[in-house]
C-alpha positions as CSV (number, residue, x, y, z in Angstrom):
1,M,0.0,0.0,0.0
2,V,1.3,3.5,-0.9
3,R,0.6,6.3,1.5
4,I,1.2,9.9,0.4
5,F,2.2,12.6,2.9
6,W,2.7,16.3,2.9
7,C,5.0,17.9,5.5
8,L,5.7,21.3,6.9
9,A,9.0,22.0,8.4
10,L,9.4,25.0,10.9
11,L,13.0,26.0,11.6
12,G,14.1,27.5,14.9
13,A,15.6,26.4,18.1
14,V,13.7,23.2,17.9
15,L,12.9,21.5,14.6
16,S,9.2,20.7,14.2
17,V,8.1,18.5,11.4
18,D,4.3,18.1,10.9
19,C,3.3,15.4,8.3
20,R,-0.3,14.7,7.3
21,M,-1.5,11.8,5.2
22,V,-3.3,12.9,2.2
23,A,-6.2,10.4,2.1
24,G,-7.7,11.3,5.3
25,Y,-5.4,9.1,7.5
26,E,-4.5,10.0,11.1
27,D,-2.0,12.9,11.4
28,L,1.5,12.2,12.5
29,E,3.6,14.8,14.2
30,L,7.3,14.1,14.9
31,T,9.0,16.6,17.2
32,P,12.6,15.9,18.4
33,T,13.6,17.5,21.6
34,G,17.1,18.5,20.7
35,T,18.8,20.7,18.1
36,G,20.9,19.9,15.2
37,G,18.1,17.9,13.4
38,Q,18.0,14.6,15.3
39,G,16.7,11.7,13.4
40,A,13.4,11.1,15.2
41,A,11.7,9.9,12.1
42,D,13.7,6.8,11.7
43,G,15.2,6.1,15.0
44,G,18.7,6.0,13.5
45,G,21.8,6.0,15.5
46,G,24.3,8.8,15.7
47,S,24.0,12.6,16.6
48,G,23.8,15.9,14.9
49,A,22.9,16.0,11.3
50,S,23.3,12.3,10.9
51,G,20.4,11.6,13.3
52,G,19.9,11.2,17.1
53,S,20.0,8.1,19.2
54,G,17.3,5.6,18.7
55,G,16.2,2.0,19.4
56,D,14.5,-1.1,17.9
57,A,10.7,-0.7,18.0
58,G,10.3,-4.5,18.5
59,A,12.7,-4.9,21.2
60,G,11.4,-6.7,24.3
61,G,8.3,-8.1,22.3
62,S,6.7,-4.8,21.7
63,G,3.8,-4.8,19.3
64,P,0.2,-5.7,18.9
65,Q,-0.9,-8.3,21.5
66,V,-2.1,-11.6,20.2
67,T,-5.8,-12.0,21.0
68,I,-7.9,-15.3,20.7
69,T,-11.3,-13.8,20.2
70,M,-13.2,-17.2,19.9
71,L,-12.4,-20.9,20.6
72,T,-15.4,-23.3,20.8
73,A,-16.2,-27.0,20.6
74,E,-19.5,-27.9,18.9
75,P,-21.0,-29.9,20.4
76,D,-19.2,-29.5,23.6
77,R,-20.8,-32.6,25.2
78,I,-21.3,-35.9,23.4
79,V,-22.1,-39.5,24.1
80,G,-19.9,-42.2,22.9
81,S,-17.5,-41.6,20.0
82,R,-18.7,-38.6,17.9
83,Q,-17.1,-35.8,15.9
84,V,-16.6,-32.5,17.5
85,E,-15.8,-29.3,15.6
86,L,-13.2,-27.0,17.0
87,A,-13.5,-23.4,15.6
88,W,-11.3,-20.4,16.5
89,E,-10.7,-16.8,15.5
90,V,-7.4,-14.9,16.3
91,E,-5.9,-11.4,15.9
92,N,-2.4,-10.4,15.6
93,A,-0.8,-13.7,15.5
94,D,2.0,-15.0,13.4
95,S,1.5,-18.6,14.1
96,C,-0.9,-20.9,16.1
97,E,-0.8,-24.5,17.3
98,F,-3.0,-26.9,19.1
99,D,-1.8,-29.5,21.6
100,E,-3.3,-33.0,21.8
101,G,-1.3,-33.8,18.6
102,L,-3.4,-31.6,16.3
103,G,-0.4,-29.5,15.2
104,E,-0.5,-26.2,13.5
105,A,-3.6,-24.1,13.1
106,A,-4.2,-21.1,10.9
107,P,-3.2,-17.8,12.7
108,Y,-6.4,-16.0,11.8
109,W,-9.5,-18.4,11.8
110,G,-10.4,-21.9,11.0
111,T,-12.1,-25.2,12.0
112,V,-10.9,-28.7,12.6
113,Q,-12.8,-32.0,13.2
114,V,-11.8,-34.1,16.2
115,K,-13.1,-37.3,17.7
116,P,-12.4,-37.5,21.4
117,S,-12.8,-40.9,23.0
118,S,-12.7,-39.3,26.5
119,T,-13.3,-35.9,28.0
120,T,-10.5,-33.8,26.5
121,I,-9.1,-30.2,26.9
122,Y,-7.8,-28.7,23.8
123,T,-5.4,-25.8,24.1
124,L,-4.7,-23.3,21.3
125,T,-1.4,-21.4,21.7
126,C,-0.6,-18.5,19.3
127,Q,2.6,-16.5,18.9
128,G,2.8,-12.9,17.7
129,P,4.9,-9.6,18.0
130,G,3.3,-8.7,21.4
131,G,4.1,-12.2,22.8
132,P,2.1,-15.5,23.1
133,A,-1.5,-16.1,24.1
134,S,-3.3,-19.4,24.9
135,Q,-7.0,-20.6,25.6
136,D,-8.6,-23.8,26.4
137,V,-11.8,-25.5,25.4
138,T,-13.3,-28.8,26.7
139,A,-15.1,-31.6,24.9
140,T,-16.9,-33.7,27.5
141,V,-17.6,-37.3,26.5
142,Y,-20.2,-39.4,28.2
143,G,-20.0,-43.2,27.6
144,V,-22.9,-45.5,26.7
145,T,-24.8,-46.3,29.8
146,L,-26.7,-49.3,30.9
147,V,-28.4,-49.1,34.2
148,G,-31.1,-51.2,36.1
149,G,-33.9,-50.2,38.3
150,G,-36.6,-52.1,40.1
151,G,-37.6,-54.6,37.5
152,F,-36.7,-52.4,34.5
153,T,-33.5,-51.4,32.6
154,C,-32.5,-48.3,30.7
155,A,-30.0,-47.8,28.0
156,R,-28.5,-44.6,26.8
157,V,-27.1,-45.3,23.4
158,H,-24.5,-43.7,21.1
159,N,-26.9,-41.5,19.3
160,N,-28.0,-39.9,22.6
161,N,-31.3,-41.7,22.7
162,L,-32.8,-43.3,25.8
163,K,-34.6,-46.6,25.8
164,C,-36.1,-48.4,28.7
165,F,-37.7,-51.9,28.9
166,G,-39.0,-54.4,31.4
167,S,-41.6,-53.7,34.0
168,N,-43.8,-50.7,33.3
169,S,-46.5,-50.7,36.0
170,A,-46.3,-46.9,36.6
171,G,-45.0,-45.6,33.3
172,Q,-41.4,-45.9,34.3
173,L,-40.4,-46.7,30.8
174,G,-41.6,-43.3,29.6
175,I,-43.5,-44.4,26.5
176,G,-47.1,-43.4,27.4
177,D,-48.6,-46.6,28.6
178,T,-48.3,-49.2,31.3
179,D,-47.5,-52.3,29.2
180,N,-44.2,-54.2,29.8
181,R,-41.6,-54.2,27.1
182,G,-39.3,-57.1,26.2
183,D,-41.7,-59.9,27.7
184,V,-42.8,-60.9,24.3
185,S,-41.3,-61.1,20.9
186,G,-41.4,-58.1,18.5
187,E,-41.0,-55.4,21.3
188,M,-37.3,-54.7,21.2
189,G,-34.8,-53.4,18.7
190,A,-36.0,-50.7,16.3
191,V,-39.6,-51.4,17.6
192,L,-38.8,-50.1,21.0
193,L,-39.2,-46.4,20.8
194,P,-36.7,-43.9,22.4
195,I,-38.1,-41.8,25.2
196,D,-39.2,-38.3,24.3
197,V,-37.6,-35.9,26.8
198,G,-38.3,-32.8,24.9
199,A,-37.7,-31.2,21.6
200,G,-33.9,-30.8,20.8
201,H,-32.8,-32.3,24.1
202,N,-30.6,-35.4,24.8
203,V,-30.0,-37.4,28.0
204,L,-26.5,-37.1,29.6
205,V,-27.2,-39.1,32.8
206,V,-29.9,-41.5,33.7
207,D,-30.7,-43.4,36.9
208,P,-33.8,-45.5,37.5
209,G,-35.4,-46.1,40.9
210,D,-37.9,-48.8,42.0
211,E,-40.7,-47.6,39.7
212,H,-39.5,-44.1,38.5
213,T,-36.8,-42.8,36.4
214,C,-34.7,-39.6,36.5
215,V,-32.4,-38.0,33.9
216,I,-30.2,-35.0,33.5
217,L,-30.5,-33.4,30.0
218,D,-27.9,-31.7,27.9
219,D,-28.8,-28.3,29.4
220,N,-28.3,-29.8,32.9
221,N,-32.0,-29.7,33.8
222,V,-33.6,-32.6,35.6
223,K,-36.7,-34.6,34.5
224,C,-38.3,-37.6,36.2
225,W,-41.2,-39.9,35.3
226,G,-43.1,-43.0,36.4
227,E,-44.5,-43.7,39.8
228,N,-45.1,-40.6,41.9
229,S,-47.2,-41.4,44.9
230,R,-44.7,-39.7,47.3
231,G,-43.7,-36.7,45.1
232,Q,-40.5,-38.4,43.9
233,L,-40.9,-36.9,40.4
234,G,-40.4,-33.5,42.0
235,I,-43.1,-31.7,40.0
236,G,-45.6,-30.5,42.7
237,I,-48.2,-33.2,42.1
238,T,-48.5,-36.9,43.2
239,E,-49.9,-38.4,39.8
240,D,-47.8,-40.9,37.9
241,Q,-46.2,-39.5,34.6
242,G,-45.4,-41.4,31.5
243,D,-48.2,-44.0,32.0
244,D,-50.6,-42.1,29.6
245,P,-50.2,-40.5,26.2
246,G,-49.4,-36.8,26.2
247,E,-47.3,-36.7,29.4
248,M,-43.8,-36.9,28.1
249,G,-41.6,-34.6,25.9
250,D,-42.1,-30.9,26.3
251,L,-45.3,-31.6,28.4
252,L,-43.4,-33.2,31.3
253,A,-42.4,-30.5,33.8
254,W,-38.7,-29.9,34.8
255,V,-37.7,-30.6,38.5
256,T,-36.9,-27.1,39.6
257,V,-33.7,-27.6,41.5
258,G,-31.5,-25.8,39.1
259,G,-28.6,-27.1,37.0
260,A,-27.4,-30.5,38.0
261,D,-24.6,-33.0,36.9
262,G,-25.5,-35.9,39.2
263,I,-28.8,-37.8,39.8
264,A,-29.7,-40.7,41.9
265,A,-33.3,-42.4,42.1
266,G,-34.1,-44.4,45.2
267,G,-37.1,-46.3,46.3
268,R,-39.5,-43.6,46.2
269,H,-37.3,-40.5,46.5
270,S,-34.7,-38.8,44.3
271,C,-31.5,-36.7,44.8
272,A,-29.6,-34.3,42.6
273,K,-26.1,-33.2,42.7
274,L,-26.1,-29.5,41.7
275,L,-23.5,-27.9,39.5
276,N,-22.1,-26.2,42.7
277,G,-21.7,-29.5,44.4
278,N,-24.7,-29.1,46.7
279,V,-27.3,-31.7,47.1
280,K,-31.0,-31.6,47.1
281,C,-33.5,-34.6,47.7
282,W,-37.2,-34.9,47.3
283,G,-39.9,-37.5,47.5
284,A,-40.6,-40.0,50.4
285,N,-39.1,-38.9,53.7
286,D,-40.4,-41.3,56.3
287,Q,-37.0,-42.5,57.2
288,G,-35.1,-39.1,56.8
289,Q,-33.8,-40.2,53.4
290,L,-34.0,-36.6,52.1
291,G,-31.6,-35.3,54.8
292,I,-33.5,-32.1,55.5
293,G,-34.1,-32.5,59.3
294,H,-37.8,-33.8,59.3
295,A,-39.7,-36.8,58.1
296,N,-42.3,-35.1,55.8
297,D,-42.5,-36.1,52.2
298,V,-41.4,-33.3,49.8
299,G,-42.3,-32.7,46.1
300,G,-46.0,-33.5,45.9
301,L,-47.3,-30.0,46.6
302,G,-47.0,-26.9,44.4
303,T,-44.7,-24.9,46.6
304,D,-42.5,-27.9,47.9
305,M,-39.7,-27.5,45.4
306,Q,-39.4,-23.9,45.6
307,N,-38.7,-24.1,49.3
308,L,-36.5,-27.2,49.2
309,P,-33.4,-26.8,51.3
310,E,-30.0,-28.4,50.6
311,V,-28.7,-31.3,52.4
312,Q,-26.2,-30.1,55.0
313,L,-22.9,-32.0,54.1
314,G,-20.6,-30.1,56.5
315,A,-18.8,-26.8,56.5
316,N,-17.4,-26.1,53.0
317,R,-18.0,-29.6,51.9
318,T,-19.5,-30.5,48.4
319,A,-20.6,-33.8,46.8
320,T,-18.8,-35.4,43.9
321,M,-21.1,-38.4,43.6
322,L,-24.5,-39.6,44.7
323,V,-26.3,-42.9,45.2
324,A,-29.8,-43.7,46.5
325,G,-31.2,-46.9,48.1
326,T,-34.7,-47.9,49.1
327,A,-34.9,-45.5,52.0
328,H,-31.4,-43.9,52.3
329,S,-29.0,-41.7,50.4
330,C,-25.2,-41.3,50.3
331,A,-22.7,-38.8,48.9
332,L,-19.0,-39.0,48.2
333,L,-17.6,-35.7,49.2
334,D,-14.8,-33.6,47.9
335,D,-12.4,-34.6,50.7
336,A,-12.9,-38.3,49.8
337,T,-15.2,-39.0,52.8
338,V,-18.7,-40.5,52.6
339,K,-21.9,-39.4,54.3
340,C,-25.1,-41.2,54.4
341,W,-28.6,-40.4,55.8
342,G,-32.0,-42.2,56.1
343,A,-32.5,-45.8,57.1
């Protein structure tokens, strides 16, 4: 690119050179502080008419700072072995490189397909005149899951679908009736329908109880269906869900405990590990299995879940894993100790 300047030199005790770009560019004013025409314009060495003392503008890593303006993994959570697209945008970089064996990346923008077999953190590091910059993105991988409840089994398969089979006395299979599945020929395989958990949603975690099933979806919300006589579905009523048409999918209410990444369904109660590591339980509580200091059931009335307290795990303690039995619950804590409550 050619840029044209016009300059005005004023002679006196101090030489002042005022240069302006013709095409509306920013003004540039160079004003050396000594006499004798120091060379401020080019930073050259020497003194007097040959120019003043100067330095290298790039010394010490000076220059525009490298900025990674975007680094994403899409989707960032998958089940089984699926492709993930990493996308990035970078400013002021000369070179970029991914770790995890991916090698060089374009120093401006680009995408690359990866297929992680387990949860993986990808780090993009870029170099530029202002020094390096790096940023991480995580692709979380959930494996195929097969879990059993009270007389029925659920399988979360590689395409994120959830299918349950076996006993269905209270709609715990989530398919809109109370007929068992898998007890006669012609009910399994492609004939067995995946459970509708809501438009655009996939199941990340599933745990079946005695006659109800709870899941965590890909937005970390919780849904439960099946037997609900003690409020174990956590939706403010005590009617079973999933045993009749028109009760699943978007029509099935969320359990309003907030975002969760762990779930445990017991006999007739349920517990969730929230994203902050706290625990909330609801449903049957005749044996104290909810861990909230009384023996009243919670979850079957409209205001129950709004006022549901957290289980007190101890000062500054959080849960890393949950399990639930017939009438008790246990949590593995962040200090590798275990606490249980109920009977």
